[in-house]
C-alpha positions as CSV (number, residue, x, y, z in Angstrom):
1,M,-0.1,-5.4,-17.6
2,V,2.1,-4.0,-14.9
3,F,3.8,-0.7,-14.5
4,N,7.4,-2.1,-14.8
5,S,6.8,-3.5,-18.3
6,W,7.6,-2.1,-21.8
7,E,4.1,-2.9,-22.9
8,F,2.6,-0.6,-20.2
9,A,5.2,2.2,-21.0
10,S,4.1,2.1,-24.7
11,Y,0.3,2.0,-23.8
12,F,0.6,4.8,-21.3
13,S,2.5,7.0,-23.7
14,V,-0.4,6.8,-26.3
15,L,-2.8,7.4,-23.5
16,F,-1.0,10.3,-22.2
17,L,-0.8,12.0,-25.8
18,L,-4.5,11.4,-26.5
19,Y,-5.5,12.7,-22.9
20,W,-3.6,16.0,-23.4
21,L,-4.9,16.4,-26.8
22,L,-8.3,16.3,-25.3
23,R,-7.5,18.7,-22.6
24,N,-10.4,21.0,-23.4
25,F,-12.9,18.2,-23.3
26,R,-13.2,16.9,-19.5
27,S,-16.0,14.4,-20.2
28,V,-14.0,12.9,-23.2
29,Q,-11.0,12.6,-21.0
30,N,-12.9,10.8,-18.5
31,I,-14.3,8.5,-21.1
32,L,-10.8,7.8,-22.3
33,L,-9.6,6.9,-18.8
34,V,-12.6,4.6,-18.2
35,I,-12.0,2.7,-21.4
36,G,-8.3,2.5,-20.8
37,S,-8.7,1.3,-17.2
38,F,-11.3,-1.2,-18.1
39,Y,-9.1,-2.5,-21.1
40,L,-6.0,-2.9,-18.8
41,Y,-7.9,-4.6,-16.1
42,S,-9.5,-7.1,-18.7
43,L,-6.0,-8.2,-19.6
44,F,-5.7,-10.1,-16.3
45,H,-9.1,-11.9,-16.8
46,Y,-12.2,-10.9,-18.9
47,S,-14.6,-11.2,-15.9
48,F,-12.6,-8.7,-13.6
49,P,-14.2,-5.6,-15.3
50,I,-17.7,-7.1,-15.0
51,Y,-17.3,-7.5,-11.3
52,L,-15.7,-4.0,-11.0
53,F,-18.6,-2.4,-13.0
54,S,-21.2,-4.1,-11.0
55,L,-19.6,-2.7,-7.7
56,I,-19.6,0.9,-9.3
57,V,-23.3,0.6,-10.2
58,I,-24.3,-0.7,-6.7
59,S,-22.2,2.1,-4.9
60,Y,-23.4,4.7,-7.2
61,L,-27.0,3.9,-6.7
62,S,-26.6,3.4,-2.9
63,G,-25.0,6.7,-2.4
64,Y,-27.9,8.3,-4.4
65,A,-30.5,6.3,-2.4
66,V,-29.0,6.9,0.9
67,S,-28.8,10.7,0.3
68,K,-32.4,11.0,-0.8
69,T,-33.9,9.0,2.1
70,E,-35.0,11.2,4.9
71,N,-36.3,8.7,7.5
72,I,-33.5,8.1,9.9
73,T,-34.4,4.3,10.4
74,A,-34.9,3.6,6.7
75,K,-31.7,5.6,5.9
76,R,-29.6,3.4,8.3
77,L,-31.2,0.3,7.1
78,L,-30.4,1.3,3.6
79,L,-26.8,1.9,4.6
80,Y,-26.5,-1.4,6.2
81,C,-28.0,-3.2,3.1
82,S,-25.6,-1.3,0.8
83,L,-22.5,-2.1,2.7
84,F,-23.6,-5.8,3.0
85,I,-24.0,-6.1,-0.9
86,L,-20.8,-4.2,-1.4
87,G,-18.9,-6.4,1.0
88,I,-20.5,-9.8,0.4
89,G,-18.7,-10.2,-2.9
90,L,-15.3,-9.6,-1.2
91,L,-16.0,-12.0,1.6
92,Y,-17.4,-14.7,-0.5
93,L,-14.7,-14.6,-3.4
94,K,-11.8,-14.0,-1.1
95,Y,-12.6,-15.9,2.2
96,S,-14.8,-18.8,1.1
97,G,-11.5,-20.7,0.5
98,L,-10.8,-20.4,4.1
99,I,-13.9,-22.0,5.1
100,I,-13.8,-24.6,2.4
101,G,-10.5,-25.6,3.5
102,N,-11.8,-26.3,7.0
103,I,-14.8,-28.4,6.1
104,Q,-14.3,-31.8,7.2
105,G,-14.8,-34.8,4.6
106,L,-13.9,-32.8,1.6
107,S,-11.5,-34.5,-0.6
108,S,-8.6,-32.4,-2.3
109,W,-10.2,-32.4,-5.7
110,Q,-13.6,-31.2,-4.3
111,A,-12.1,-28.4,-2.2
112,S,-10.0,-27.3,-5.3
113,A,-12.9,-27.3,-7.5
114,L,-14.8,-24.9,-5.2
115,K,-12.0,-22.4,-5.0
116,L,-13.0,-19.2,-6.9
117,L,-11.1,-16.8,-9.2
118,V,-10.4,-13.5,-7.1
119,P,-10.5,-10.3,-9.0
120,L,-7.1,-8.5,-8.7
121,G,-7.4,-5.4,-6.5
122,I,-10.8,-6.4,-5.1
123,S,-9.9,-5.4,-1.5
124,Y,-8.9,-2.0,-2.5
125,Y,-11.8,-0.8,-4.7
126,T,-14.4,-2.5,-2.4
127,F,-13.0,-0.4,0.5
128,S,-13.1,2.7,-1.8
129,T,-16.7,2.2,-2.7
130,I,-17.7,1.4,0.9
131,G,-16.1,4.6,2.2
132,Y,-17.9,6.5,-0.5
133,V,-21.3,5.3,0.7
134,I,-20.5,6.0,4.3
135,D,-19.2,9.5,3.5
136,V,-22.6,10.2,1.8
137,Y,-24.5,8.8,4.7
138,F,-22.7,11.1,7.2
139,K,-23.1,14.0,4.7
140,K,-19.2,14.5,4.4
141,I,-19.7,14.4,0.7
142,E,-22.6,15.1,-1.7
143,P,-23.5,12.1,-3.9
144,E,-21.8,12.2,-7.2
145,K,-24.7,12.6,-9.9
146,N,-22.6,12.1,-12.9
147,F,-22.1,8.4,-13.3
148,L,-19.2,8.8,-15.8
149,I,-17.2,10.9,-13.3
150,F,-18.0,8.3,-10.6
151,T,-16.9,5.4,-12.8
152,T,-13.7,7.2,-13.7
153,Y,-13.0,7.8,-9.9
154,V,-13.4,4.2,-8.8
155,S,-11.7,2.6,-11.9
156,F,-8.7,4.9,-12.3
157,Y,-6.1,2.4,-13.1
158,P,-3.0,4.0,-11.4
159,Y,-4.5,3.1,-7.9
160,L,-7.0,0.3,-8.9
161,L,-4.8,-2.7,-8.3
162,I,-2.8,-2.1,-5.1
163,G,-4.0,1.4,-4.0
164,P,-3.5,3.9,-2.4
165,I,-7.3,3.5,-1.5
166,P,-8.7,6.7,-2.8
167,S,-10.7,9.1,-0.7
168,A,-13.8,10.4,-2.4
169,Q,-13.6,13.8,-0.5
170,T,-10.2,14.6,-2.0
171,I,-9.8,12.6,-5.4
172,L,-13.3,12.4,-6.9
173,P,-13.7,16.3,-7.3
174,Q,-10.4,16.2,-9.4
175,F,-12.2,14.3,-12.2
176,K,-14.6,17.2,-12.6
177,V,-12.3,20.1,-13.3
178,R,-9.9,20.8,-16.2
179,S,-6.6,19.0,-16.0
180,R,-3.4,20.9,-15.8
181,L,0.1,19.8,-16.2
182,S,3.1,22.1,-15.4
183,L,6.7,21.7,-15.8
184,E,7.2,21.0,-12.1
185,D,4.5,18.2,-12.3
186,F,6.4,16.7,-15.1
187,D,9.5,16.9,-13.1
188,Q,8.0,15.4,-10.0
189,S,6.4,12.6,-11.9
190,A,9.6,11.6,-13.6
191,G,11.4,11.4,-10.3
192,E,8.5,9.3,-8.6
193,I,8.3,6.9,-11.5
194,L,12.1,6.4,-11.8
195,W,12.5,6.0,-8.1
196,G,9.6,3.5,-7.9
197,L,11.1,1.6,-10.9
198,F,14.5,1.7,-9.1
199,K,13.0,0.2,-5.9
200,K,10.9,-2.6,-7.7
201,I,13.6,-3.7,-10.2
202,V,17.1,-2.9,-8.6
203,V,16.4,-3.3,-4.9
204,S,13.4,-5.8,-4.6
205,G,14.4,-7.7,-7.6
206,N,18.0,-8.3,-6.6
207,I,17.3,-9.5,-3.1
208,M,14.5,-11.9,-3.8
209,L,17.0,-14.8,-4.2
210,G,18.3,-14.4,-0.7
211,I,14.8,-14.2,0.6
212,S,13.7,-17.5,-1.1
213,Y,16.8,-19.2,0.1
214,C,16.3,-18.3,3.7
215,F,12.7,-19.2,3.8
216,K,13.0,-22.6,1.9
217,R,15.9,-23.6,3.9
218,H,15.0,-22.3,7.3
219,N,15.4,-25.6,8.9
220,E,19.1,-25.7,8.1
221,L,19.9,-22.1,8.9
222,S,20.9,-20.3,12.2
223,G,18.8,-17.7,13.9
224,S,21.0,-15.0,12.8
225,T,20.7,-16.0,9.3
226,I,17.0,-16.2,9.5
227,L,16.7,-12.7,11.2
228,I,18.8,-11.3,8.2
229,G,16.4,-13.0,5.9
230,S,13.3,-11.5,7.6
231,I,15.1,-8.0,7.4
232,L,15.7,-8.6,3.7
233,F,12.0,-9.4,3.2
234,T,10.7,-6.3,5.0
235,I,13.0,-4.2,2.8
236,S,12.1,-6.0,-0.4
237,L,8.2,-5.7,0.5
238,Y,8.6,-2.0,1.3
239,A,10.6,-1.4,-2.0
240,D,8.2,-3.4,-4.0
241,F,4.9,-1.8,-2.5
242,S,6.1,1.7,-2.0
243,G,7.8,1.5,-5.4
244,Y,4.3,0.8,-6.9
245,S,2.8,3.6,-4.9
246,D,5.4,6.0,-6.2
247,M,4.9,5.1,-9.7
248,A,1.0,5.3,-9.2
249,R,1.5,8.8,-7.8
250,G,3.7,9.9,-10.7
251,L,1.6,8.5,-13.4
252,S,-1.6,10.1,-11.8
253,R,0.1,13.4,-11.7
254,L,1.0,13.1,-15.3
255,L,-2.6,12.8,-15.9
256,G,-3.5,15.7,-13.6
257,I,-4.6,13.8,-10.6
258,N,-2.8,14.1,-7.3
259,I,-3.1,11.2,-4.9
260,I,-1.7,10.7,-1.4
261,K,1.9,9.7,-0.6
262,N,1.2,6.1,0.7
263,F,4.6,5.6,2.5
264,N,6.4,8.4,4.5
265,N,9.9,6.8,5.6
266,P,8.4,4.1,7.8
267,F,11.6,2.6,8.8
268,L,12.4,5.8,10.7
269,S,9.6,5.2,13.1
270,K,10.2,5.0,16.7
271,S,7.2,2.8,17.6
272,I,4.8,0.4,15.9
273,T,2.1,3.0,16.4
274,E,4.1,5.6,14.4
275,L,5.1,3.0,11.8
276,W,1.5,2.4,10.9
277,R,1.0,6.2,10.5
278,R,3.8,5.9,7.9
279,W,3.3,2.5,6.2
280,H,0.4,1.9,3.8
281,I,-1.1,5.2,4.9
282,S,-4.3,5.0,2.8
283,L,-5.2,1.6,4.4
284,S,-4.5,2.8,8.0
285,S,-6.4,6.1,7.4
286,W,-9.4,3.9,6.1
287,L,-9.4,1.6,9.1
288,N,-9.0,4.5,11.4
289,E,-12.0,6.5,10.0
290,Y,-14.3,3.7,9.2
291,L,-13.5,1.0,11.7
292,F,-11.5,2.2,14.8
293,N,-13.2,5.5,15.6
294,P,-16.8,4.0,15.2
295,M,-15.8,1.1,17.5
296,I,-14.2,3.5,20.1
297,S,-17.5,5.5,20.0
298,S,-19.7,2.6,20.5
299,L,-17.6,1.2,23.4
300,R,-16.8,4.6,25.0
301,N,-18.2,3.3,28.4
302,W,-15.3,1.0,28.6
303,G,-12.7,3.5,29.3
304,K,-9.2,2.5,28.4
305,G,-10.4,-1.0,27.6
306,A,-12.4,0.4,24.7
307,I,-9.0,1.7,23.1
308,V,-7.1,-1.5,23.8
309,F,-10.0,-3.8,22.4
310,S,-10.6,-1.5,19.4
311,L,-6.9,-1.4,18.5
312,I,-6.5,-5.1,18.6
313,A,-9.9,-5.8,16.7
314,T,-8.9,-3.3,14.0
315,F,-5.5,-4.9,13.4
316,V,-6.9,-8.3,13.5
317,I,-9.3,-7.2,10.7
318,C,-6.4,-5.5,8.9
319,G,-4.5,-8.7,8.8
320,F,-7.6,-10.7,7.7
321,W,-8.0,-8.0,5.0
322,H,-4.6,-9.1,3.6
323,G,-5.7,-12.7,3.0
324,A,-7.9,-15.7,4.1
325,D,-5.1,-17.4,6.0
326,W,-4.6,-17.5,9.9
327,K,-1.1,-16.3,9.3
328,Y,-2.3,-13.0,8.2
329,V,-4.5,-12.8,11.3
330,I,-1.5,-13.5,13.6
331,F,0.2,-10.8,11.9
332,G,-2.5,-8.4,12.4
333,L,-2.8,-9.5,16.1
334,M,0.9,-9.0,16.6
335,Q,0.5,-5.3,15.4
336,G,-2.6,-4.7,17.5
337,I,-0.9,-6.1,20.6
338,A,2.2,-4.0,20.0
339,I,0.2,-0.8,19.7
340,A,-2.0,-1.4,22.6
341,A,1.0,-2.2,24.8
342,E,2.6,1.1,23.6
343,Y,-0.7,3.0,24.5
344,L,-0.6,1.4,27.9
345,T,3.0,1.9,28.8
346,R,3.7,5.3,27.1
347,K,4.4,7.1,30.4
348,R,6.5,4.3,31.8
349,R,8.5,4.1,28.6
350,R,9.1,7.8,28.6
351,A,10.5,7.6,32.1
352,I,12.8,4.8,31.4
353,L,14.0,6.1,28.1
354,G,14.2,9.7,29.2
355,V,17.4,9.0,31.0
356,L,19.1,8.3,27.8
357,P,20.5,10.9,25.4
358,N,17.9,11.7,22.8
359,W,20.1,10.4,19.8
360,L,20.4,7.1,21.6
361,N,17.0,6.9,22.7
362,N,15.9,7.5,19.0
363,I,18.4,4.8,17.7
364,I,17.2,2.2,20.1
365,S,13.5,2.9,19.4
366,I,14.0,2.7,15.6
367,L,15.9,-0.5,15.8
368,L,13.5,-2.2,18.1
369,T,10.5,-1.2,16.0
370,F,12.1,-2.3,12.8
371,I,13.2,-5.6,14.2
372,Y,9.8,-6.4,15.6
373,F,7.9,-5.4,12.5
374,S,10.4,-7.6,10.5
375,I,9.8,-10.7,12.6
376,S,6.0,-10.1,12.4
377,L,6.4,-10.1,8.7
378,I,7.6,-13.6,8.7
379,F,4.0,-14.6,8.9
380,F,3.4,-12.8,5.5
381,K,6.0,-14.6,3.7
382,A,6.0,-18.1,5.3
383,D,3.7,-20.8,3.7
384,S,2.1,-21.5,7.0
385,V,1.8,-20.7,10.6
386,K,3.9,-23.7,11.4
387,E,6.7,-22.6,9.3
388,A,6.6,-19.1,10.6
389,N,6.8,-20.4,14.3
390,E,9.6,-22.6,13.3
391,M,11.6,-19.5,11.9
392,I,10.8,-17.3,14.9
393,S,11.7,-20.1,17.4
394,S,15.2,-20.2,15.6
395,I,15.7,-16.5,16.0
396,F,15.1,-16.7,19.6
397,S,17.6,-19.5,20.1
398,K,21.4,-19.6,20.8
399,S,22.1,-19.7,17.0
400,L,21.0,-16.0,17.0
401,F,24.5,-15.2,18.4
402,T,26.3,-16.9,15.7
403,L,27.7,-15.4,12.4
404,P,25.0,-15.2,9.7
405,E,25.8,-17.1,6.3
406,V,27.9,-14.8,4.0
407,F,25.4,-15.7,1.2
408,E,22.7,-13.9,3.0
409,L,24.6,-11.1,4.1
410,K,25.8,-10.2,0.5
411,Y,22.2,-9.2,-0.4
412,L,22.1,-6.3,2.2
413,K,24.3,-4.3,-0.2
414,W,21.3,-3.9,-2.5
415,C,19.3,-2.3,0.5
416,L,22.0,0.4,1.2
417,P,21.0,2.8,-1.7
418,L,17.3,2.7,-0.7
419,I,18.0,3.2,2.9
420,I,20.6,6.2,2.3
421,I,18.5,8.0,-0.4
422,E,15.4,7.8,1.4
423,F,17.1,8.9,4.6
424,I,18.6,11.9,2.8
425,Q,15.3,13.0,1.3
426,S,13.1,12.3,4.4
427,N,12.0,15.9,4.8
428,G,10.8,16.2,1.2
429,S,7.2,16.6,0.3
430,Y,7.8,14.3,-2.8
431,T,10.5,12.2,-4.4
432,F,13.9,14.2,-5.0
433,D,12.3,17.5,-3.7
434,L,15.6,19.5,-3.8
435,Q,14.2,22.4,-1.9
436,Q,15.0,20.4,1.3
437,W,18.6,20.8,0.5
438,G,18.5,24.5,0.0
439,L,18.1,24.4,-3.8
440,T,15.4,26.0,-5.8
441,Q,13.3,24.4,-8.6
442,S,11.6,27.6,-9.8
443,P,12.8,29.0,-13.2
444,D,11.8,32.4,-12.0
445,K,14.9,32.4,-9.9
446,A,17.8,32.4,-12.5
447,N,20.6,31.9,-10.1
448,K,23.1,29.4,-9.4
449,K,20.9,27.2,-7.0
450,Y,18.4,26.8,-9.9
451,I,21.4,25.8,-12.3
452,Y,22.7,23.3,-9.7
453,S,19.3,21.8,-9.2
454,I,18.8,21.1,-13.0
455,V,22.2,19.6,-13.1
456,L,21.9,17.5,-10.0
457,K,18.3,16.2,-11.4
458,I,20.1,15.3,-14.6
459,I,22.7,13.3,-12.8
460,L,20.2,11.6,-10.4
461,Y,17.7,10.6,-13.1
462,S,20.5,9.5,-15.4
463,L,22.0,7.1,-12.7
464,L,18.6,5.8,-11.9
465,G,17.8,5.2,-15.5
466,I,21.0,3.3,-16.2
467,A,20.6,1.0,-13.2
468,I,16.9,0.2,-14.1
469,W,18.0,-0.5,-17.7
470,Y,20.7,-2.7,-16.7
471,F,18.8,-4.8,-14.1
472,Y,15.5,-4.7,-16.0
473,K,17.1,-7.3,-18.5
474,R,18.0,-9.7,-15.6
475,Q,14.9,-9.3,-13.4
476,N,12.3,-12.1,-13.9
477,M,9.8,-11.1,-11.3
478,A,7.3,-8.8,-13.0
479,E,4.3,-9.1,-10.7
480,Y,4.1,-6.9,-7.6
481,Y,3.9,-8.9,-4.2
482,Y,0.8,-7.0,-3.1
483,F,-1.2,-8.3,-6.1
484,K,-2.1,-11.3,-4.0
485,F,-4.1,-9.0,-1.7
């Protein structure tokens, strides 16, 4: 059951009412959340909650055992064993297909029979449980003794399937205290949910046909048309994924849980390094804390080489995390190489670009970053490495300087509302934060600014609602793209 469905809206409405009727009973609220999350997860396949629960039990016991072990050697061994047990399921279920596909002598039916059903969201909650055990090991947090609270934290449905990857240090304690919901929380949630639906249904849904046309007929199209297609895919992927994250944040806030903003205007980035601080922030933060920093520490005698190697290795793993296919590894490699190159040439680039006016410098940097990222995402969408290479070769051919097909260009109009609105509200702390425009949202200040803010919110939310209602009937792509990861 996905966020952009009437079934989920009905289900969540009942859950919301029951949850706040039980506001004086935190434990009962948590039981309700666990039952609700496991039920929704079981709708995808009956076996998924079984695997999720097994990981919850293992990580809960591992955290407790690690915290109680005094001997350093035994404690480290216990940590490694715990991480192996938590990670082996992800490696086997998600990546055995890559190994099977490369076994010589296997017939197609044998290879197909060996493929496994991969639980939805396995990458996200596996990383979440691994991060929890590591945090306990390094004494960043105390192990959670209450199994119900821990189960609620790991299985919380709004971020279970596509993240954001929750941090035990910030999210877990929220399931211990009494929930609160203010008018401001309700207002912010409404804006995030409506904006998330708009991005998914109106923006991403309307440009998918143009993307499919470009990727399926790339052999017949010019480089300029393929470049437009890759740009459309980048915007569609962002609208799809960030739309889900916005909705997850809004739904969580309605249940009294505050989760991080997973995207922060990534298309305003002036470098690939900056882009990955703004794109899928929870994954970038997880990789930085649990992979990149430990790698740097262990290779500190390498000097700059340690940073370059760690950057590339981290992003290759990031690519591999997305799927058991070489195209994802190449995507990650492209990110790692670009960031390493930015690190090694940062002084030279400043000297070269420093001669330009600041505004022109920013425009050039943003455009180059966006185009490079869009081209690298071709490996994400293409069916194979060969197809991606063919498309990129076309982009860097003479046909790049021809006019793109009008059929492909017309889909760019659906990207404009997204780009304009997100640029306008780029300084806000949440979706439609009117304080960045000099308006107030505090009812304590009964002045014109407060009245203007109410009127503006009503207009904005009404326009979004009308657009969502109109295009919802036409959109036929209910699932989110990142469900496959």
